[in-house]
C-alpha positions as protocol buffer text, in pm:
chain_id: "A"
residue {
  index: 1
  type: MET
  ca { x: 0 y: 0 z: 0 }
}
residue {
  index: 2
  type: ALA
  ca { x: 148 y: 336 z: -106 }
}
residue {
  index: 3
  type: LYS
  ca { x: 120 y: 633 z: 124 }
}
residue {
  index: 4
  type: ASN
  ca { x: 22 y: 969 z: -22 }
}
residue {
  index: 5
  type: TYR
  ca { x: 252 y: 1240 z: 123 }
}
residue {
  index: 6
  type: ASN
  ca { x: 129 y: 1517 z: -111 }
}
residue {
  index: 7
  type: THR
  ca { x: -218 y: 1569 z: 38 }
}
residue {
  index: 8
  type: ALA
  ca { x: -140 y: 1911 z: 192 }
}
residue {
  index: 9
  type: ARG
  ca { x: 57 y: 2045 z: -105 }
}
residue {
  index: 10
  type: GLU
  ca { x: -124 y: 2273 z: -352 }
}
residue {
  index: 11
  type: ARG
  ca { x: -97 y: 2166 z: -714 }
}
residue {
  index: 12
  type: LYS
  ca { x: -103 y: 2360 z: -1036 }
}
residue {
  index: 13
  type: ILE
  ca { x: -383 y: 2225 z: -1252 }
}
residue {
  index: 14
  type: GLY
  ca { x: -397 y: 2343 z: -1612 }
}
residue {
  index: 15
  type: LYS
  ca { x: -331 y: 2715 z: -1649 }
}
residue {
  index: 16
  type: GLN
  ca { x: -440 y: 2793 z: -1296 }
}
residue {
  index: 17
  type: VAL
  ca { x: -163 y: 2963 z: -1099 }
}
residue {
  index: 18
  type: VAL
  ca { x: -124 y: 2897 z: -730 }
}
residue {
  index: 19
  type: ALA
  ca { x: -95 y: 3234 z: -557 }
}
residue {
  index: 20
  type: LYS
  ca { x: 205 y: 3266 z: -328 }
}
residue {
  index: 21
  type: LYS
  ca { x: 124 y: 3385 z: 20 }
}
residue {
  index: 22
  type: PRO
  ca { x: 355 y: 3669 z: 128 }
}
residue {
  index: 23
  type: LEU
  ca { x: 576 y: 3622 z: 432 }
}
residue {
  index: 24
  type: ILE
  ca { x: 446 y: 3940 z: 597 }
}
residue {
  index: 25
  type: ASP
  ca { x: 100 y: 4085 z: 540 }
}
residue {
  index: 26
  type: LYS
  ca { x: 99 y: 4410 z: 339 }
}
residue {
  index: 27
  type: LYS
  ca { x: -67 y: 4614 z: 616 }
}
residue {
  index: 28
  type: LEU
  ca { x: 182 y: 4488 z: 872 }
}
residue {
  index: 29
  type: LYS
  ca { x: 472 y: 4557 z: 634 }
}
residue {
  index: 30
  type: ASN
  ca { x: 359 y: 4919 z: 588 }
}
residue {
  index: 31
  type: THR
  ca { x: 329 y: 4964 z: 964 }
}
residue {
  index: 32
  type: ILE
  ca { x: 680 y: 4827 z: 1019 }
}
residue {
  index: 33
  type: TRP
  ca { x: 832 y: 5062 z: 756 }
}
residue {
  index: 34
  type: THR
  ca { x: 642 y: 5358 z: 907 }
}
residue {
  index: 35
  type: ILE
  ca { x: 778 y: 5282 z: 1254 }
}
residue {
  index: 36
  type: ILE
  ca { x: 1134 y: 5242 z: 1120 }
}
residue {
  index: 37
  type: THR
  ca { x: 1108 y: 5576 z: 934 }
}
residue {
  index: 38
  type: ILE
  ca { x: 979 y: 5756 z: 1245 }
}
residue {
  index: 39
  type: ILE
  ca { x: 1259 y: 5610 z: 1458 }
}
residue {
  index: 40
  type: VAL
  ca { x: 1525 y: 5720 z: 1206 }
}
residue {
  index: 41
  type: LEU
  ca { x: 1379 y: 6072 z: 1188 }
}
residue {
  index: 42
  type: PHE
  ca { x: 1366 y: 6088 z: 1569 }
}
residue {
  index: 43
  type: VAL
  ca { x: 1734 y: 5987 z: 1592 }
}
residue {
  index: 44
  type: PHE
  ca { x: 1832 y: 6257 z: 1340 }
}
residue {
  index: 45
  type: PHE
  ca { x: 1625 y: 6512 z: 1537 }
}
residue {
  index: 46
  type: ILE
  ca { x: 1808 y: 6425 z: 1860 }
}
residue {
  index: 47
  type: ILE
  ca { x: 2151 y: 6435 z: 1691 }
}
residue {
  index: 48
  type: ASN
  ca { x: 2075 y: 6771 z: 1530 }
}
residue {
  index: 49
  type: ASN
  ca { x: 1960 y: 6932 z: 1855 }
}
residue {
  index: 50
  type: THR
  ca { x: 2234 y: 6802 z: 2084 }
}
residue {
  index: 51
  type: ARG
  ca { x: 2531 y: 6939 z: 1890 }
}
residue {
  index: 52
  type: THR
  ca { x: 2696 y: 7265 z: 1991 }
}
residue {
  index: 53
  type: GLU
  ca { x: 2628 y: 7584 z: 1801 }
}
residue {
  index: 54
  type: PRO
  ca { x: 2895 y: 7684 z: 1549 }
}
residue {
  index: 55
  type: GLU
  ca { x: 3103 y: 7993 z: 1618 }
}
residue {
  index: 56
  type: GLU
  ca { x: 2999 y: 8314 z: 1444 }
}
residue {
  index: 57
  type: GLY
  ca { x: 3218 y: 8391 z: 1147 }
}
residue {
  index: 58
  type: PRO
  ca { x: 3285 y: 8707 z: 946 }
}
residue {
  index: 59
  type: TYR
  ca { x: 3015 y: 8866 z: 733 }
}
residue {
  index: 60
  type: PRO
  ca { x: 3013 y: 8782 z: 363 }
}
residue {
  index: 61
  type: PRO
  ca { x: 3164 y: 9033 z: 118 }
}
residue {
  index: 62
  type: ASN
  ca { x: 2943 y: 9332 z: 20 }
}
residue {
  index: 63
  type: TYR
  ca { x: 2712 y: 9275 z: 321 }
}
residue {
  index: 64
  type: THR
  ca { x: 2510 y: 9580 z: 425 }
}
residue {
  index: 65
  type: PRO
  ca { x: 2337 y: 9549 z: 763 }
}
residue {
  index: 66
  type: SER
  ca { x: 1972 y: 9650 z: 774 }
}
residue {
  index: 67
  type: GLN
  ca { x: 1856 y: 9951 z: 975 }
}
residue {
  index: 68
  type: VAL
  ca { x: 1791 y: 9858 z: 1337 }
}
residue {
  index: 69
  type: ASN
  ca { x: 1528 y: 10063 z: 1522 }
}
residue {
  index: 70
  type: THR
  ca { x: 1667 y: 10126 z: 1871 }
}
residue {
  index: 71
  type: ASN
  ca { x: 1425 y: 10298 z: 2107 }
}
residue {
  index: 72
  type: ASN
  ca { x: 1564 y: 10368 z: 2454 }
}
């Protein structure tokens, strides 16, 4: 008596194509990429705001300062 081991396997019959099931659901995949993007942006935000301010340098050539209204 021969045993049938292929009972759970899907077969291709004729021109019918067996659809492959994705490893991760599309909605879950989009959520994961959104979370990763937010975390990366948050890390860049922290790095940008924790650095020291650069020293003030000289004015560019041909710079004319605007009129400052000083009321005492």
